[in-house]
C-alpha positions, 0 to 999 in steps of 0.5 A: 499500499502506498502512503502519501503525506502532503509536504512542501517541495521547493527548488534548491537554486536557479542556476546550473543543475541546482534548478533541477534539484528539489528539497522536500520538507515533511509535513509539520517540519517547523524549525523557527517560531518568531515572537514579535513585540510592538512598542506597547509590549503586545506580542504577535507570533509566527511560524516561519516555513522552512523554504522561507528560511532557506531562501533568506540564508541563500541571500545572506540574511538572518533566518528570521526578520527581527524588526524590534529590539525585543523580537526573538525566534525559538527553535525546538529544544530552546530554553525559555524563562518565565519571569515572576510578577516581580521580575516582569517590572524589571526584566533587564535586571533578572539575575541569571547567575544565582538560580534558586529552585523557584527559578529552575521551575520557571524554565521551559523547553520548546517542543513544537509549534504550528501557526501561532501555537507553541508547546512546551515541557518543563526543562526537568521533564525528560519523558512522561511517565504515563503517556497522554495523562500528565500534561495533555493528549500530546504530552506538551503544554501551552500554559505554565504551572500557574496557568499563564500562557508561557509564550506571552511573557517568556524570555529566550535563554542562552546556555553556553557549553559550560552551563552559564545562562544569560538572556538573549 
């Protein structure tokens, strides 16, 4: 029996034999999720398709067009931090050097995204013990433990090879 799954197929290049070569991405292959923040602090979200990312890289541009200072993009397995209400008032002064247990519980890992939805798991969860029972039917979540949407206030974290954490 033949199986067909709708994906996207696009050319690698325009010159030479590259115009006859195609790249095919599997359905649901989303690698970049952009978070844009306007001057009022309201966020908007967009999933960037693979063919657009490749086209931008061929032109020598960054993978995602970030317009503002607070704009960033997320990829699967990126870590984000959700500031507490006290930290939201002064985001630039969050101390990432001294992590407490409370701060560790506010770190989430990006699992997947589609459209304007993005799903996370807590960074201390490797796999779910009971399949489809702990978080949701997809074993991932959109909301933090306190009930807030993770994507609304999250900050992307940079972790170097030595484990030093800083805000992007």
